[in-house]
C-alpha positions as CSV (number, residue, x, y, z in Angstrom):
1,M,27.1,-14.7,-6.4
2,S,23.3,-14.3,-6.9
3,L,21.1,-14.7,-3.8
4,R,17.4,-15.1,-3.3
5,A,15.1,-13.7,-0.7
6,T,11.5,-14.8,-0.3
7,G,8.6,-13.8,2.0
8,T,5.4,-11.8,2.3
9,Y,4.4,-8.2,2.7
10,T,1.4,-6.1,3.5
11,V,0.6,-2.8,1.7
12,A,-1.5,0.2,2.5
13,L,-2.4,2.6,-0.3
14,K,-3.7,6.1,0.3
15,P,-5.1,8.4,-2.5
16,L,-3.1,11.6,-3.3
17,P,-4.2,14.5,-5.4
18,A,-3.6,14.0,-9.1
19,S,-3.5,16.5,-11.9
20,D,-5.2,14.2,-14.4
21,A,-8.5,12.4,-13.7
22,T,-7.4,9.4,-15.7
23,I,-4.3,8.8,-13.6
24,S,-4.6,7.7,-9.9
25,R,-1.8,8.8,-7.6
26,M,-1.3,7.1,-4.2
27,S,1.2,6.9,-1.3
28,L,2.2,3.4,-0.5
29,E,3.4,1.9,2.8
30,K,4.6,-1.7,3.1
31,T,5.8,-4.0,5.8
32,F,8.1,-6.8,4.6
33,E,8.5,-10.1,6.4
34,G,10.8,-13.0,5.5
35,D,14.3,-12.8,4.2
36,L,13.7,-9.1,3.6
37,A,12.4,-7.6,6.8
38,G,11.6,-3.9,7.1
39,T,9.4,-1.2,5.7
40,G,8.8,0.5,2.3
41,A,7.4,3.9,1.5
42,G,6.8,5.6,-1.8
43,E,4.5,7.0,-4.4
44,M,2.6,5.2,-7.2
45,M,0.8,6.4,-10.3
46,A,-1.7,4.0,-11.9
47,V,-4.1,3.9,-14.9
48,T,-6.9,1.5,-15.6
49,T,-8.5,1.5,-19.1
50,G,-12.0,0.8,-20.4
51,T,-10.8,-2.7,-21.4
52,P,-11.1,-5.3,-18.7
53,G,-7.7,-6.5,-17.4
54,S,-5.7,-3.7,-19.0
55,A,-3.9,-1.3,-16.6
56,G,-0.4,0.0,-15.7
57,Y,1.5,1.5,-12.8
58,V,4.8,3.1,-12.0
59,A,6.2,3.7,-8.5
60,M,9.3,4.7,-6.6
61,E,9.8,3.1,-3.2
62,R,12.4,3.5,-0.5
63,V,12.9,0.2,1.4
64,T,14.6,0.3,4.9
65,G,15.4,-2.9,6.7
66,T,17.5,-6.0,6.8
67,L,18.4,-8.3,3.9
68,G,20.8,-11.2,4.1
69,G,21.9,-10.1,7.6
70,R,22.8,-6.6,6.4
71,S,20.9,-3.4,7.3
72,G,20.4,-0.3,5.3
73,S,18.0,1.1,2.7
74,F,17.6,1.1,-1.1
75,I,15.2,2.2,-3.8
76,F,12.9,0.0,-5.9
77,Q,11.7,1.3,-9.3
78,H,8.4,-0.2,-10.4
79,S,7.0,-0.3,-14.0
80,S,4.3,-2.9,-14.5
81,M,1.2,-3.5,-16.6
82,A,-1.5,-5.9,-17.5
83,D,-2.5,-6.4,-21.1
84,R,-6.1,-7.8,-21.1
85,G,-5.2,-9.9,-18.1
86,T,-1.6,-10.8,-19.0
87,P,0.7,-9.2,-16.5
88,T,4.3,-8.0,-16.9
89,Q,6.4,-6.7,-14.1
90,S,9.6,-4.8,-13.8
91,I,10.7,-4.0,-10.3
92,Q,14.4,-3.4,-9.9
93,V,16.8,-1.9,-7.4
94,V,17.9,1.6,-8.6
95,P,21.7,1.2,-9.2
96,D,23.8,2.7,-6.4
97,S,20.8,3.5,-4.2
98,G,21.8,1.1,-1.4
99,T,23.1,2.6,1.8
100,E,25.1,1.2,4.8
101,G,25.3,-2.6,4.7
102,L,23.2,-2.6,1.5
103,A,25.6,-0.4,-0.5
104,G,26.2,-2.0,-3.9
105,L,22.9,-3.9,-3.9
106,R,21.5,-4.9,-7.3
107,G,18.4,-7.0,-7.9
108,T,15.0,-7.8,-9.4
109,F,11.9,-8.2,-7.3
110,V,8.8,-10.2,-8.4
111,I,5.4,-10.0,-6.8
112,A,3.1,-13.0,-6.7
113,M,-0.5,-13.0,-5.3
114,D,-1.6,-16.0,-3.3
115,G,-5.3,-15.3,-2.7
116,K,-5.1,-11.9,-0.9
117,E,-1.5,-12.4,0.3
118,H,1.4,-10.6,-1.4
119,R,4.4,-12.9,-1.8
120,Y,7.8,-11.9,-3.2
121,V,10.9,-13.4,-4.7
122,F,13.9,-11.1,-4.7
123,D,16.9,-12.2,-6.7
124,Y,19.9,-10.0,-5.7
125,T,23.6,-9.5,-5.4
126,L,25.7,-7.7,-2.8
127,P,29.4,-7.0,-3.0
């Protein structure tokens, strides 16, 4: 059975050394509120181009917290871009990355911006 979690999160990005001047590298720290409650930590690489609205990023993020009354951790894999202002997102749970009560977690996470607030919709399954 597919389940849905919704809520908000805050994110702090800190620059990290990068080996290529065209690629930004950052640490990310998140605090999730709502149906997913907990923290996220990871690393992100991003590129902006000379064309307004065109950019891309990839990231790996470990989330630790509570989802659907179960506690544990799991990994999100991010791969998203904007093509002249048209965004596409791919944020998924890495298969078999769930621990403890979140073992077997599968799902897709979607970010929506509401002004400066980050909102999420997380469609997932648990065994």
